[in-house]
TIDREN-746457 format. One line per 4 residues: their letters; for each residue z negated, y, x of C-alpha. Coordinates in steps of 0.02 Angstrom, whole numbers, plus 50000, padded with zeros to 5 digits. Example, Ala and Ser with C-alpha at 12.3 -4.5 7.8 and 13.67 -1.06 7.14 Angstrom:
REM residues 2
as) 49610 49775 50615; 49643 49947 50684
This chain:
REM residues 491
mqfs) 49750 44684 53435; 49902 44725 53539; 49983 44618 53671; 50057 44664 53837
snvk) 50146 44569 53974; 50044 44669 54099; 49890 44573 54153; 49791 44731 54191
rgvl) 49685 44813 54059; 49593 44976 54045; 49425 44990 54129; 49278 45034 54018
klgd) 49122 45122 54077; 48963 45020 54081; 48889 45112 53933; 49046 45081 53830
kqes) 49043 44897 53875; 48864 44873 53818; 48898 44968 53658; 49050 44862 53616
yrls) 48955 44697 53609; 48770 44731 53590; 48725 44555 53533; 48775 44381 53589
vqfy) 48790 44326 53407; 48894 44414 53275; 48986 44398 53109; 49150 44457 53189
lqpp) 49165 44597 53062; 49283 44708 53163; 49440 44641 53247; 49474 44689 53428
teni) 49584 44842 53454; 49618 44838 53641; 49774 44781 53731; 49771 44606 53805
slme) 49900 44508 53903; 49987 44356 53831; 49913 44255 53974; 49738 44308 53923
fesf) 49781 44275 53740; 49827 44095 53775; 49684 44065 53897; 49552 44133 53777
acdr) 49622 44032 53632; 49623 43868 53728; 49446 43893 53790; 49385 43934 53614
lkll) 49469 43777 53549; 49387 43673 53685; 49219 43747 53636; 49241 43709 53451
kave) 49296 43532 53491; 49138 43511 53595; 49034 43579 53451; 49112 43451 53334
nlgv) 49085 43305 53453; 48905 43353 53493; 48865 43370 53308; 48909 43187 53282
syvk) 48837 43117 53444; 48670 43210 53437; 48549 43276 53309; 48594 43458 53283
gdas) 48458 43570 53351; 48367 43444 53459; 48342 43472 53645; 48486 43361 53701
yqdk) 48607 43445 53582; 48555 43618 53640; 48565 43572 53825; 48739 43497 53806
lese) 48804 43644 53706; 48732 43771 53828; 48818 43676 53967; 48985 43689 53876
lrhl) 48960 43875 53845; 48921 43902 54029; 49070 43800 54085; 49192 43893 53973
kfpy) 49113 44063 54013; 49054 44106 53837; 48886 44191 53800; 48748 44063 53809
ralt) 48587 44162 53826; 48535 44287 53694; 48439 44400 53813; 48575 44419 53945
eddy) 48632 44600 53946; 48761 44597 54085; 48881 44472 54005; 49008 44594 53934
darr) 49156 44489 53990; 49087 44333 53906; 49050 44426 53744; 49221 44507 53746
kdhi) 49302 44337 53769; 49198 44267 53627; 49250 44407 53510; 49436 44405 53548
shfi) 49453 44216 53552; 49373 44199 53380; 49504 44313 53303; 49647 44224 53391
lrla) 49594 44057 53318; 49580 44137 53146; 49768 44165 53157; 49799 43983 53202
ycqs) 49675 43903 53082; 49708 44002 52922; 49870 43907 52887; 49802 43764 52780
eelk) 49644 43720 52685; 49608 43574 52803; 49620 43685 52956; 49512 43818 52873
rwfi) 49375 43693 52830; 49370 43626 53007; 49366 43799 53085; 49229 43863 52969
qqem) 49119 43711 53000; 49128 43722 53189; 49103 43910 53191; 48950 43891 53080
dlfr) 48874 43759 53193; 48905 43871 53343; 48828 44018 53251; 48675 43914 53203
yrfn) 48644 43868 53385; 48659 44049 53443; 48554 44121 53302; 48413 43999 53337
qlsh) 48406 44064 53516; 48366 44241 53458; 48192 44314 53474; 48112 44396 53323
slve) 48160 44570 53385; 48341 44518 53411; 48346 44441 53238; 48295 44611 53169
kflq) 48434 44695 53269; 48559 44568 53204; 48508 44594 53023; 48532 44780 53046
yanl) 48703 44753 53127; 48759 44632 52990; 48691 44743 52852; 48580 44605 52783
gydi) 48437 44694 52697; 48305 44559 52698; 48127 44624 52715; 47985 44537 52804
lpet) 47843 44483 52692; 47698 44603 52730; 47550 44527 52821; 47430 44565 52678
ekln) 47539 44478 52549; 47564 44332 52666; 47377 44307 52689; 47344 44322 52502
menk) 47468 44181 52469; 47419 44077 52620; 47383 43914 52529; 47538 43927 52419
lida) 47651 43961 52567; 47579 43814 52666; 47597 43698 52515; 47779 43750 52493
npgi) 47818 43722 52677; 47746 43555 52738; 47801 43589 52916; 47687 43741 52928
selk) 47501 43717 52956; 47452 43899 52984; 47531 44069 52951; 47471 44164 53103
nnvf) 47629 44150 53208; 47754 44129 53066; 47864 44263 52990; 47923 44252 52809
ykvp) 48071 44345 52736; 48088 44403 52556; 48258 44341 52500; 48332 44363 52325
fsda) 48326 44201 52228; 48516 44190 52213; 48538 44200 52403; 48415 44058 52433
adlv) 48484 43933 52307; 48510 43797 52438; 48328 43806 52494; 48264 43818 52315
rvrk) 48361 43662 52269; 48268 43559 52401; 48101 43647 52367; 48080 43720 52541
vyll) 48023 43893 52487; 47891 43977 52380; 47958 44083 52236; 47883 44253 52198
vgya) 47947 44368 52059; 48133 44337 52086; 48117 44317 52273; 48105 44167 52388
cvpq) 47982 44176 52532; 48085 44099 52672; 47999 44049 52836; 48085 44100 52997
qefv) 48136 43921 53042; 48233 43908 52877; 48301 44085 52880; 48457 44031 52975
tivl) 48515 43944 52815; 48517 44112 52725; 48614 44197 52864; 48736 44050 52877
nsyr) 48777 44061 52691; 48821 44244 52714; 48926 44203 52867; 49020 44064 52776
tkls) 49063 44182 52633; 49124 44320 52748; 49223 44202 52860; 49305 44114 52713
kala) 49361 44280 52639; 49421 44340 52810; 49527 44183 52834; 49607 44209 52663
ltar) 49652 44388 52710; 49718 44330 52878; 49829 44202 52793; 49906 44339 52686
slpm) 49943 44443 52840; 50009 44297 52942; 50195 44320 52898; 50190 44491 52979
vqtd) 50110 44421 53137; 50235 44277 53145; 50380 44399 53159; 50324 44426 53339
erlq) 50425 44295 53433; 50297 44295 53574; 50154 44240 53461; 50230 44120 53336
plln) 50252 43973 53458; 50075 43998 53525; 49997 44001 53352; 50095 43849 53292
hlsh) 50041 43755 53448; 49856 43798 53440; 49814 43707 53278; 49890 43546 53350
ayvg) 49846 43578 53531; 49789 43453 53659; 49668 43546 53772; 49621 43409 53894
pdyn) 49693 43384 54068; 49881 43398 54087; 49978 43239 54111; 50156 43176 54122
iena) 50250 43027 54188; 50251 43090 54367; 50063 43094 54380; 50025 42941 54275
mgki) 49881 42852 54360; 49959 42680 54363; 50105 42569 54320; 50102 42428 54196
sleq) 50212 42276 54183; 50291 42207 54025; 50180 42053 54039; 50022 42160 54025
idal) 50064 42251 53863; 50007 42115 53742; 49837 42096 53825; 49813 42284 53843
svks) 49858 42314 53661; 49707 42211 53608; 49582 42264 53741; 49625 42444 53778
fplc) 49745 42526 53656; 49680 42649 53527; 49695 42581 53351; 49852 42680 53309
mrql) 49944 42604 53457; 49873 42431 53429; 49938 42441 53250; 50112 42493 53308
hkal) 50120 42355 53439; 50071 42222 53313; 50199 42286 53187; 50334 42280 53321
rdnh) 50290 42103 53370; 50280 42045 53189; 50437 42131 53122; 50541 42148 53282
hlrh) 50578 42326 53229; 50498 42498 53209; 50567 42648 53117; 50602 42811 53207
ggrm) 50426 42885 53186; 50345 42729 53254; 50468 42714 53399; 50435 42893 53451
qygl) 50246 42881 53440; 50232 42713 53526; 50375 42739 53649; 50302 42900 53719
flkg) 50132 42817 53730; 50204 42675 53833; 50293 42802 53942; 50129 42893 53968
iglt) 50035 42738 54026; 50165 42703 54158; 50308 42604 54080; 50467 42651 54173
leqa) 50632 42688 54087; 50706 42523 54146; 50555 42428 54081; 50560 42523 53916
lkfw) 50742 42480 53886; 50706 42297 53922; 50549 42297 53814; 50630 42373 53659
ksef) 50791 42273 53675; 50704 42106 53697; 50603 42137 53540; 50740 42209 53429
irgk) 50866 42071 53464; 50738 41946 53400; 50760 42028 53230; 50916 42089 53141
vdad) 50985 42197 53283; 51107 42116 53404; 51126 42173 53586; 51283 42276 53553
kfdk) 51206 42368 53406; 51050 42404 53508; 51152 42477 53651; 51249 42590 53532
gyvy) 51108 42641 53416; 50946 42646 53516; 50975 42664 53704; 51020 42849 53695
nirh) 50857 42895 53605; 50752 42798 53731; 50839 42882 53877; 50821 43050 53789
sygk) 50632 43029 53774; 50626 43000 53963; 50723 43161 53995; 50884 43075 54047
egkr) 50995 43137 53904; 51025 43294 53802; 50922 43442 53862; 50836 43324 53984
tdyt) 50664 43372 53921; 50527 43262 53994; 50429 43226 53834; 50244 43188 53842
pysc) 50146 43072 53725; 50095 43140 53556; 49924 43220 53553; 49793 43153 53433
mkii) 49804 43309 53326; 49992 43291 53310; 49969 43111 53254; 49828 43153 53134
lsnl) 49920 43299 53054; 50087 43209 53040; 50161 43168 52870; 50093 43019 52776
pgqg) 50187 42862 52831; 50300 42789 52697; 50327 42609 52644; 50375 42508 52797
dyhg) 50310 42640 52920; 50169 42605 53042; 50153 42769 53136; 50018 42900 53109
cpfr) 49829 42885 53124; 49749 42732 53041; 49588 42829 53014; 49681 42974 52931
hsdp) 49821 42886 52838; 49753 42714 52790; 49667 42672 52627; 49480 42651 52668
ellk) 49475 42475 52597; 49626 42420 52700; 49550 42502 52854; 49388 42408 52822
qklq) 49482 42243 52811; 49574 42280 52973; 49413 42320 53065; 49333 42161 52999
syki) 49480 42061 53066; 49442 42136 53238; 49264 42065 53229; 49180 42235 53222
ppsg) 49002 42217 53153; 48967 42281 52976; 48852 42419 53041; 48991 42482 53154
igqi) 49118 42477 53014; 49000 42579 52907; 48983 42710 53045; 49172 42721 53064
ldlv) 49201 42738 52876; 49068 42874 52865; 49159 42972 53001; 49324 42947 52910
kgmh) 49245 43008 52748; 49187 43164 52840; 49365 43188 52908; 49307 43160 53088
yqla) 49458 43053 53129; 49452 43072 53318; 49268 43030 53321; 49303 42877 53214
cqky) 49428 42826 53348; 49296 42853 53481; 49172 42747 53383; 49301 42608 53366
felt) 49327 42611 53553; 49140 42606 53588; 49116 42458 53472; 49256 42360 53556
hdpc) 49208 42402 53735; 49017 42413 53745; 49010 42573 53849; 48857 42605 53956
simp) 48850 42791 53917; 48939 42923 53817; 48975 43104 53857; 49060 43212 53724
kecq) 49190 43335 53788; 49322 43447 53721; 49474 43371 53638; 49560 43211 53585
vlhe) 49566 43085 53726; 49448 42941 53766; 49409 42914 53948; 49325 42753 53995
ekrl) 49283 42671 54160; 49325 42490 54120; 49440 42467 54269; 49358 42317 54349
aled) 49343 42217 54188; 49523 42255 54140; 49581 42212 54315; 49504 42040 54302
ethg) 49576 42006 54130; 49750 42082 54147; 49778 42052 54335; 49754 42235 54370
vqga) 49845 42398 54349; 49861 42490 54513; 49759 42650 54517; 49811 42823 54569
sgeg) 49778 42898 54739; 49605 42968 54772; 49445 42868 54777; 49280 42902 54691
kggr) 49124 42805 54651; 49211 42713 54511; 49344 42640 54626; 49521 42622 54557
strl) 49561 42658 54376; 49690 42638 54239; 49752 42769 54118; 49805 42751 53937
iccl) 49877 42911 53868; 49861 42997 53697; 49706 42930 53611; 49649 42832 53761
klik) 49645 42854 53948; 49567 42745 54079; 49528 42857 54227; 49421 42874 54379
nkgr) 49279 43000 54361; 49281 43065 54539; 49110 43077 54619; 49018 43035 54457
skkl) 48938 42884 54377; 49039 42779 54256; 49044 42856 54083; 49142 42851 53923
vfl) 49207 43026 53900; 49275 43089 53734; 49390 43238 53756
């Protein structure tokens, strides 16, 4: 794949287009060879990342494969302009985007074992959805394309073994409309282990509804090997100064709406912070606020994470200086030492010193993938960096019911840290509905309740059905969902 600063690209004839991407589902065996612009490179990568985040969220919020899951995922594919219908023949642009974006994210997600595992899991779930949309004839075309030589069990053999096949597959009552594939025993080990197939002379007779498991195993193997090869080639790619910053950013990227201090949706006062920390802050920020109040000090990592969060929710520079100083001088730091040692860094984070960069709050991925906090540190993600038993005790102290704690710990065990944060927020706010979205921010319409309890945070301009709203940045935002009903939205 070559990159150009020119946005234009060569025009292919219709026949060439259809030949390039004949199917809406593929193993991504051949990398793209055309020229693409850097603008397109970044756009495709961000959209693919949004899609995989949606796949992850939907997999936790819904039963994979049921009607609601499929409808939601199709909606995401439509919205992001990826292929969503197996029979559509005139979607060359969508299939091209799907192909190129997959290979771009390979470059970003081959850099550690944790990133590889996450990428493989989401790509497999996406593949499963797409494969299950294929008709029998398209499945045959795919097997030919992927060079998977699995034969269909002949009709005569199938009828001769009718009772045995039905006994081995409780979900099948008749064989008339069911296709079975002859799969070598070694390729069907997962299905053999759970006794979902009938064995015949070294082969497993796999029904069509279970056949996706066989194909997925092949895909996992190929993708895992491909990521290992990509990792070996990465140093050569990273020598391109245009690509290295993009690739480094993608694996930690926030892909939700843009935000900064200028378009923060409200202002908060110093008097509101204590109440908001209990009722509205994500757990990582609640933990930092409590540590600051208890110890009258935070180390650099905690000050950066919490300070930028407060900036993002509307705390002005003047308020920030007053907030930090009033707390630090209650500890071992006197006013003169604070002015000399801490004021510059606070002003710097607001873009008033040094390069005058207007820093934004840390994204969830940046917090999750940060180094393990040391003794006396309180920054990082509690779901990622805390001992499970200590996390359990903390959740119990917040009066979260045992069933909810169990759900959170299960998500943590599965390394779904952002979804554990979402679940924590749901359990502490009783949302009326949930809608999974793409990345790492919680949106929740609790404006009226918070207004009553914290004397209100003034909303941004623009009115919708939800009225005014508050915004908490990083792991949590309180926003107005313009023209829509009130929902908790996980991005």
